[in-house]
A tleap script that builds the chain and sets N, CA, C and O, in Angstrom:
source leaprc.protein.ff14SB
mol = sequence {
  NMET TYR ILE GLY LEU GLY ILE PHE LEU ILE
  VAL VAL GLY ALA VAL LEU THR PHE ALA LEU
  ASN ALA SER VAL SER GLY ILE ASP LEU ALA
  THR VAL GLY TRP ILE CYS MET ALA ALA GLY
  VAL LEU ALA ILE LEU LEU SER LEU VAL VAL
  THR ARG ARG ALA THR THR GLY GLY GLY TYR
  SER ALA ARG ARG VAL SER HIE THR ASP PRO
  ALA THR GLY THR ARG VAL ASP GLU VAL ASP
  VAL ASP ARG ASP ARG GLY CILE
}
set mol.1.N position { -5.562 -16.646 -4.613 }
set mol.1.CA position { -4.705 -16.552 -5.771 }
set mol.1.C position { -3.924 -17.849 -5.961 }
set mol.1.O position { -3.815 -18.345 -7.083 }
set mol.2.N position { -3.386 -18.397 -4.890 }
set mol.2.CA position { -2.583 -19.607 -5.017 }
set mol.2.C position { -3.431 -20.858 -5.186 }
set mol.2.O position { -2.923 -21.902 -5.595 }
set mol.3.N position { -4.721 -20.761 -4.874 }
set mol.3.CA position { -5.586 -21.919 -5.094 }
set mol.3.C position { -5.685 -22.200 -6.589 }
set mol.3.O position { -5.628 -23.356 -7.007 }
set mol.4.N position { -5.830 -21.169 -7.386 }
set mol.4.CA position { -5.871 -21.346 -8.842 }
set mol.4.C position { -4.569 -21.903 -9.382 }
set mol.4.O position { -4.580 -22.770 -10.256 }
set mol.5.N position { -3.453 -21.417 -8.875 }
set mol.5.CA position { -2.150 -21.933 -9.287 }
set mol.5.C position { -2.014 -23.397 -8.895 }
set mol.5.O position { -1.498 -24.206 -9.666 }
set mol.6.N position { -2.476 -23.735 -7.698 }
set mol.6.CA position { -2.406 -25.114 -7.241 }
set mol.6.C position { -3.227 -26.047 -8.114 }
set mol.6.O position { -2.771 -27.134 -8.468 }
set mol.7.N position { -4.433 -25.628 -8.462 }
set mol.7.CA position { -5.277 -26.449 -9.340 }
set mol.7.C position { -4.624 -26.609 -10.701 }
set mol.7.O position { -4.623 -27.704 -11.264 }
set mol.8.N position { -4.069 -25.531 -11.232 }
set mol.8.CA position { -3.386 -25.604 -12.521 }
set mol.8.C position { -2.218 -26.593 -12.474 }
set mol.8.O position { -2.058 -27.406 -13.385 }
set mol.9.N position { -1.408 -26.527 -11.423 }
set mol.9.CA position { -0.273 -27.443 -11.302 }
set mol.9.C position { -0.734 -28.892 -11.163 }
set mol.9.O position { -0.105 -29.793 -11.716 }
set mol.10.N position { -1.815 -29.126 -10.438 }
set mol.10.CA position { -2.332 -30.484 -10.303 }
set mol.10.C position { -2.803 -31.018 -11.647 }
set mol.10.O position { -2.542 -32.174 -11.981 }
set mol.11.N position { -3.495 -30.188 -12.418 }
set mol.11.CA position { -3.993 -30.623 -13.734 }
set mol.11.C position { -2.831 -30.901 -14.677 }
set mol.11.O position { -2.821 -31.929 -15.354 }
set mol.12.N position { -1.868 -30.016 -14.732 }
set mol.12.CA position { -0.712 -30.228 -15.614 }
set mol.12.C position { 0.054 -31.473 -15.186 }
set mol.12.O position { 0.481 -32.261 -16.030 }
set mol.13.N position { 0.229 -31.654 -13.889 }
set mol.13.CA position { 0.925 -32.836 -13.401 }
set mol.13.C position { 0.186 -34.116 -13.721 }
set mol.13.O position { 0.808 -35.118 -14.074 }
set mol.14.N position { -1.142 -34.101 -13.604 }
set mol.14.CA position { -1.929 -35.289 -13.931 }
set mol.14.C position { -1.842 -35.617 -15.412 }
set mol.14.O position { -1.769 -36.788 -15.786 }
set mol.15.N position { -1.850 -34.601 -16.249 }
set mol.15.CA position { -1.719 -34.837 -17.687 }
set mol.15.C position { -0.345 -35.417 -17.998 }
set mol.15.O position { -0.235 -36.369 -18.770 }
set mol.16.N position { 0.689 -34.858 -17.412 }
set mol.16.CA position { 2.038 -35.372 -17.657 }
set mol.16.C position { 2.201 -36.802 -17.145 }
set mol.16.O position { 2.889 -37.609 -17.770 }
set mol.17.N position { 1.578 -37.118 -16.022 }
set mol.17.CA position { 1.759 -38.428 -15.418 }
set mol.17.C position { 0.891 -39.497 -16.065 }
set mol.17.O position { 1.376 -40.587 -16.370 }
set mol.18.N position { -0.385 -39.201 -16.278 }
set mol.18.CA position { -1.323 -40.244 -16.666 }
set mol.18.C position { -1.741 -40.228 -18.135 }
set mol.18.O position { -2.091 -41.279 -18.672 }
set mol.19.N position { -1.717 -39.088 -18.797 }
set mol.19.CA position { -2.300 -39.004 -20.134 }
set mol.19.C position { -1.281 -38.870 -21.261 }
set mol.19.O position { -1.633 -39.026 -22.431 }
set mol.20.N position { -0.057 -38.592 -20.934 }
set mol.20.CA position { 0.938 -38.332 -21.971 }
set mol.20.C position { 1.820 -39.562 -22.166 }
set mol.20.O position { 2.404 -40.076 -21.212 }
set mol.21.N position { 1.909 -40.022 -23.404 }
set mol.21.CA position { 2.756 -41.180 -23.724 }
set mol.21.C position { 3.926 -40.746 -24.597 }
set mol.21.O position { 4.223 -41.376 -25.612 }
set mol.22.N position { 4.572 -39.690 -24.203 }
set mol.22.CA position { 5.724 -39.203 -24.958 }
set mol.22.C position { 6.975 -39.402 -24.114 }
set mol.22.O position { 6.905 -39.566 -22.896 }
set mol.23.N position { 8.100 -39.385 -24.776 }
set mol.23.CA position { 9.351 -39.509 -24.042 }
set mol.23.C position { 10.308 -38.415 -24.484 }
set mol.23.O position { 10.407 -38.078 -25.664 }
set mol.24.N position { 10.996 -37.880 -23.511 }
set mol.24.CA position { 11.989 -36.846 -23.767 }
set mol.24.C position { 13.296 -37.370 -23.183 }
set mol.24.O position { 13.334 -37.855 -22.053 }
set mol.25.N position { 14.354 -37.266 -23.957 }
set mol.25.CA position { 15.629 -37.803 -23.481 }
set mol.25.C position { 16.132 -36.981 -22.294 }
set mol.25.O position { 16.219 -35.754 -22.349 }
set mol.26.N position { 16.458 -37.697 -21.226 }
set mol.26.CA position { 17.008 -37.051 -20.046 }
set mol.26.C position { 15.980 -36.579 -19.043 }
set mol.26.O position { 16.354 -36.158 -17.948 }
set mol.27.N position { 14.683 -36.632 -19.375 }
set mol.27.CA position { 13.635 -36.163 -18.470 }
set mol.27.C position { 12.555 -37.236 -18.384 }
set mol.27.O position { 12.048 -37.703 -19.404 }
set mol.28.N position { 12.214 -37.617 -17.172 }
set mol.28.CA position { 11.100 -38.540 -16.963 }
set mol.28.C position { 9.847 -37.704 -16.727 }
set mol.28.O position { 9.698 -37.091 -15.671 }
set mol.29.N position { 8.941 -37.678 -17.712 }
set mol.29.CA position { 7.768 -36.815 -17.638 }
set mol.29.C position { 6.817 -37.234 -16.512 }
set mol.29.O position { 6.118 -36.393 -15.947 }
set mol.30.N position { 6.790 -38.506 -16.191 }
set mol.30.CA position { 5.936 -38.953 -15.091 }
set mol.30.C position { 6.428 -38.370 -13.761 }
set mol.30.O position { 5.621 -37.960 -12.927 }
set mol.31.N position { 7.717 -38.335 -13.570 }
set mol.31.CA position { 8.275 -37.750 -12.347 }
set mol.31.C position { 8.007 -36.253 -12.288 }
set mol.31.O position { 7.675 -35.720 -11.230 }
set mol.32.N position { 8.150 -35.582 -13.411 }
set mol.32.CA position { 7.843 -34.149 -13.460 }
set mol.32.C position { 6.367 -33.926 -13.143 }
set mol.32.O position { 6.015 -32.959 -12.467 }
set mol.33.N position { 5.513 -34.807 -13.624 }
set mol.33.CA position { 4.088 -34.713 -13.323 }
set mol.33.C position { 3.797 -34.871 -11.846 }
set mol.33.O position { 3.011 -34.110 -11.282 }
set mol.34.N position { 4.431 -35.866 -11.204 }
set mol.34.CA position { 4.236 -36.046 -9.758 }
set mol.34.C position { 4.736 -34.843 -8.970 }
set mol.34.O position { 4.129 -34.448 -7.974 }
set mol.35.N position { 5.837 -34.267 -9.415 }
set mol.35.CA position { 6.370 -33.072 -8.744 }
set mol.35.C position { 5.401 -31.902 -8.894 }
set mol.35.O position { 5.175 -31.156 -7.942 }
set mol.36.N position { 4.829 -31.742 -10.085 }
set mol.36.CA position { 3.848 -30.670 -10.300 }
set mol.36.C position { 2.617 -30.870 -9.429 }
set mol.36.O position { 2.103 -29.909 -8.856 }
set mol.37.N position { 2.139 -32.101 -9.321 }
set mol.37.CA position { 0.962 -32.363 -8.488 }
set mol.37.C position { 1.262 -32.093 -7.011 }
set mol.37.O position { 0.424 -31.536 -6.303 }
set mol.38.N position { 2.437 -32.479 -6.550 }
set mol.38.CA position { 2.812 -32.211 -5.157 }
set mol.38.C position { 2.927 -30.711 -4.909 }
set mol.38.O position { 2.500 -30.221 -3.864 }
set mol.39.N position { 3.499 -29.984 -5.855 }
set mol.39.CA position { 3.607 -28.527 -5.710 }
set mol.39.C position { 2.221 -27.879 -5.720 }
set mol.39.O position { 1.991 -26.903 -5.006 }
set mol.40.N position { 1.306 -28.409 -6.514 }
set mol.40.CA position { -0.058 -27.890 -6.537 }
set mol.40.C position { -0.770 -28.089 -5.214 }
set mol.40.O position { -1.437 -27.181 -4.718 }
set mol.41.N position { -0.630 -29.278 -4.640 }
set mol.41.CA position { -1.243 -29.539 -3.334 }
set mol.41.C position { -0.631 -28.629 -2.271 }
set mol.41.O position { -1.346 -28.093 -1.424 }
set mol.42.N position { 0.668 -28.457 -2.314 }
set mol.42.CA position { 1.346 -27.577 -1.362 }
set mol.42.C position { 0.870 -26.128 -1.507 }
set mol.42.O position { 0.662 -25.442 -0.506 }
set mol.43.N position { 0.700 -25.666 -2.736 }
set mol.43.CA position { 0.228 -24.295 -2.966 }
set mol.43.C position { -1.179 -24.105 -2.413 }
set mol.43.O position { -1.474 -23.067 -1.822 }
set mol.44.N position { -2.045 -25.086 -2.596 }
set mol.44.CA position { -3.406 -24.982 -2.070 }
set mol.44.C position { -3.396 -24.974 -0.546 }
set mol.44.O position { -4.083 -24.161 0.073 }
set mol.45.N position { -2.624 -25.869 0.061 }
set mol.45.CA position { -2.566 -25.925 1.520 }
set mol.45.C position { -2.004 -24.635 2.113 }
set mol.45.O position { -2.531 -24.124 3.102 }
set mol.46.N position { -0.945 -24.111 1.518 }
set mol.46.CA position { -0.373 -22.856 2.015 }
set mol.46.C position { -1.356 -21.695 1.868 }
set mol.46.O position { -1.440 -20.831 2.741 }
set mol.47.N position { -2.089 -21.680 0.774 }
set mol.47.CA position { -3.083 -20.635 0.570 }
set mol.47.C position { -4.173 -20.701 1.632 }
set mol.47.O position { -4.602 -19.670 2.150 }
set mol.48.N position { -4.620 -21.911 1.958 }
set mol.48.CA position { -5.651 -22.059 2.980 }
set mol.48.C position { -5.136 -21.661 4.360 }
set mol.48.O position { -5.866 -21.048 5.139 }
set mol.49.N position { -3.888 -22.003 4.668 }
set mol.49.CA position { -3.311 -21.646 5.968 }
set mol.49.C position { -3.169 -20.139 6.091 }
set mol.49.O position { -3.513 -19.567 7.125 }
set mol.50.N position { -2.667 -19.493 5.053 }
set mol.50.CA position { -2.476 -18.039 5.095 }
set mol.50.C position { -3.822 -17.330 5.169 }
set mol.50.O position { -3.959 -16.346 5.896 }
set mol.51.N position { -4.813 -17.809 4.433 }
set mol.51.CA position { -6.136 -17.193 4.469 }
set mol.51.C position { -6.768 -17.366 5.837 }
set mol.51.O position { -7.378 -16.430 6.355 }
set mol.52.N position { -6.635 -18.539 6.430 }
set mol.52.CA position { -7.203 -18.781 7.761 }
set mol.52.C position { -6.521 -17.904 8.798 }
set mol.52.O position { -7.175 -17.367 9.692 }
set mol.53.N position { -5.229 -17.761 8.681 }
set mol.53.CA position { -4.484 -16.937 9.646 }
set mol.53.C position { -4.894 -15.470 9.548 }
set mol.53.O position { -4.998 -14.780 10.562 }
set mol.54.N position { -5.127 -14.997 8.320 }
set mol.54.CA position { -5.495 -13.596 8.128 }
set mol.54.C position { -6.909 -13.319 8.618 }
set mol.54.O position { -7.183 -12.220 9.100 }
set mol.55.N position { -7.820 -14.295 8.505 }
set mol.55.CA position { -9.200 -14.046 8.900 }
set mol.55.C position { -9.446 -14.308 10.377 }
set mol.55.O position { -10.451 -13.840 10.913 }
set mol.56.N position { -8.567 -15.037 11.056 }
set mol.56.CA position { -8.774 -15.307 12.476 }
set mol.56.C position { -8.059 -14.306 13.364 }
set mol.56.O position { -7.972 -14.519 14.574 }
set mol.57.N position { -7.554 -13.243 12.812 }
set mol.57.CA position { -6.906 -12.222 13.636 }
set mol.57.C position { -5.495 -12.589 14.018 }
set mol.57.O position { -5.104 -12.436 15.175 }
set mol.58.N position { -4.725 -13.070 13.062 }
set mol.58.CA position { -3.366 -13.465 13.350 }
set mol.58.C position { -2.431 -12.304 13.595 }
set mol.58.O position { -1.268 -12.513 13.942 }
set mol.59.N position { -2.902 -11.104 13.425 }
set mol.59.CA position { -2.043 -9.935 13.617 }
set mol.59.C position { -2.377 -9.219 14.907 }
set mol.59.O position { -2.641 -9.855 15.928 }
set mol.60.N position { -2.369 -7.917 14.865 }
set mol.60.CA position { -2.697 -7.127 16.039 }
set mol.60.C position { -3.413 -5.877 15.572 }
set mol.60.O position { -3.377 -5.516 14.395 }
set mol.61.N position { -4.062 -5.226 16.519 }
set mol.61.CA position { -4.701 -3.953 16.215 }
set mol.61.C position { -4.222 -2.932 17.235 }
set mol.61.O position { -3.932 -3.275 18.381 }
set mol.62.N position { -4.145 -1.704 16.820 }
set mol.62.CA position { -3.666 -0.643 17.701 }
set mol.62.C position { -4.621 0.549 17.616 }
set mol.62.O position { -5.229 0.813 16.579 }
set mol.63.N position { -4.730 1.245 18.725 }
set mol.63.CA position { -5.563 2.438 18.790 }
set mol.63.C position { -4.753 3.524 19.465 }
set mol.63.O position { -4.226 3.319 20.558 }
set mol.64.N position { -4.650 4.664 18.833 }
set mol.64.CA position { -3.872 5.784 19.384 }
set mol.64.C position { -4.830 6.912 19.762 }
set mol.64.O position { -5.656 7.350 18.962 }
set mol.65.N position { -4.692 7.365 20.998 }
set mol.65.CA position { -5.519 8.455 21.509 }
set mol.65.C position { -4.585 9.570 21.962 }
set mol.65.O position { -3.595 9.331 22.653 }
set mol.66.N position { -4.916 10.777 21.564 }
set mol.66.CA position { -4.100 11.921 21.937 }
set mol.66.C position { -5.008 12.993 22.543 }
set mol.66.O position { -6.026 13.358 21.954 }
set mol.67.N position { -4.634 13.490 23.712 }
set mol.67.CA position { -5.393 14.564 24.334 }
set mol.67.C position { -4.446 15.473 25.120 }
set mol.67.O position { -3.283 15.137 25.343 }
set mol.68.N position { -4.969 16.632 25.534 }
set mol.68.CA position { -4.168 17.594 26.282 }
set mol.68.C position { -4.573 17.552 27.757 }
set mol.68.O position { -5.754 17.612 28.097 }
set mol.69.N position { -3.568 17.448 28.618 }
set mol.69.CA position { -3.806 17.449 30.061 }
set mol.69.C position { -4.231 18.856 30.476 }
set mol.69.O position { -3.475 19.806 30.275 }
set mol.70.N position { -5.445 19.012 31.061 }
set mol.70.CA position { -5.917 20.362 31.397 }
set mol.70.C position { -5.113 21.030 32.520 }
set mol.70.O position { -5.058 22.258 32.581 }
set mol.71.N position { -4.502 20.262 33.389 }
set mol.71.CA position { -3.760 20.852 34.515 }
set mol.71.C position { -2.426 21.428 34.059 }
set mol.71.O position { -2.039 22.514 34.491 }
set mol.72.N position { -1.716 20.704 33.185 }
set mol.72.CA position { -0.383 21.159 32.789 }
set mol.72.C position { -0.341 21.729 31.379 }
set mol.72.O position { 0.579 22.474 31.042 }
set mol.73.N position { -1.319 21.391 30.555 }
set mol.73.CA position { -1.335 21.872 29.176 }
set mol.73.C position { -0.448 21.073 28.250 }
set mol.73.O position { -0.230 21.469 27.105 }
set mol.74.N position { 0.067 19.951 28.728 }
set mol.74.CA position { 0.926 19.118 27.890 }
set mol.74.C position { 0.094 18.083 27.133 }
set mol.74.O position { -0.989 17.678 27.557 }
set mol.75.N position { 0.633 17.691 26.036 }
set mol.75.CA position { -0.052 16.711 25.195 }
set mol.75.C position { 0.279 15.302 25.690 }
set mol.75.O position { 1.436 14.983 25.966 }
set mol.76.N position { -0.758 14.464 25.798 }
set mol.76.CA position { -0.596 13.095 26.281 }
set mol.76.C position { -1.036 12.146 25.172 }
set mol.76.O position { -2.159 12.235 24.675 }
set mol.77.N position { -0.141 11.236 24.788 }
set mol.77.CA position { -0.454 10.236 23.772 }
set mol.77.C position { -0.575 8.874 24.438 }
set mol.77.O position { 0.285 8.486 25.230 }
set mol.78.N position { -1.635 8.152 24.120 }
set mol.78.CA position { -1.836 6.806 24.632 }
set mol.78.C position { -1.988 5.854 23.453 }
set mol.78.O position { -2.647 6.171 22.463 }
set mol.79.N position { -1.378 4.699 23.573 }
set mol.79.CA position { -1.479 3.683 22.535 }
set mol.79.C position { -1.944 2.392 23.196 }
set mol.79.O position { -1.301 1.890 24.118 }
set mol.80.N position { -3.062 1.860 22.719 }
set mol.80.CA position { -3.560 0.567 23.179 }
set mol.80.C position { -3.304 -0.449 22.076 }
set mol.80.O position { -3.761 -0.274 20.946 }
set mol.81.N position { -2.579 -1.506 22.401 }
set mol.81.CA position { -2.272 -2.549 21.428 }
set mol.81.C position { -2.943 -3.831 21.884 }
set mol.81.O position { -2.771 -4.265 23.023 }
set mol.82.N position { -3.707 -4.432 20.988 }
set mol.82.CA position { -4.366 -5.707 21.263 }
set mol.82.C position { -3.736 -6.754 20.359 }
set mol.82.O position { -3.953 -6.753 19.148 }
set mol.83.N position { -2.963 -7.636 20.948 }
set mol.83.CA position { -2.298 -8.693 20.185 }
set mol.83.C position { -3.029 -10.000 20.369 }
set mol.83.O position { -3.169 -10.509 21.481 }
set mol.84.N position { -3.485 -10.521 19.274 }
set mol.84.CA position { -4.180 -11.811 19.293 }
set mol.84.C position { -3.338 -12.806 18.535 }
set mol.84.O position { -3.147 -12.677 17.325 }
set mol.85.N position { -2.837 -13.792 19.236 }
set mol.85.CA position { -1.960 -14.770 18.605 }
set mol.85.C position { -2.719 -15.975 18.102 }
set mol.85.O position { -2.106 -16.937 17.639 }
set mol.86.N position { -4.051 -15.949 18.181 }
set mol.86.CA position { -4.850 -17.028 17.657 }
set mol.86.C position { -4.737 -18.319 18.456 }
set mol.86.O position { -4.979 -19.404 17.926 }
set mol.87.N position { -4.372 -18.203 19.726 }
set mol.87.CA position { -4.195 -19.399 20.556 }
set mol.87.C position { -5.491 -19.673 21.303 }
set mol.87.O position { -5.572 -20.637 22.065 }
savepdb mol mol.pdb
quit
């Protein structure tokens, strides 16, 4: 999702910086263009980092098992947690 936003910001920033010969009082459009391009690159990089983290198992998985002890008749709950920190 953010890759599309990043590309859009880069295109708008490039147009403002390189293709537009207009002037607005109090605003430097070239600077706004560079800021948009930097924000676009940042959005793409963050999107790639978050996507990589989600696909490499950056979270954890849990499994819950519940059974009854035949000797006492009490219910026994077991939880196995597998934490993968991607290291």
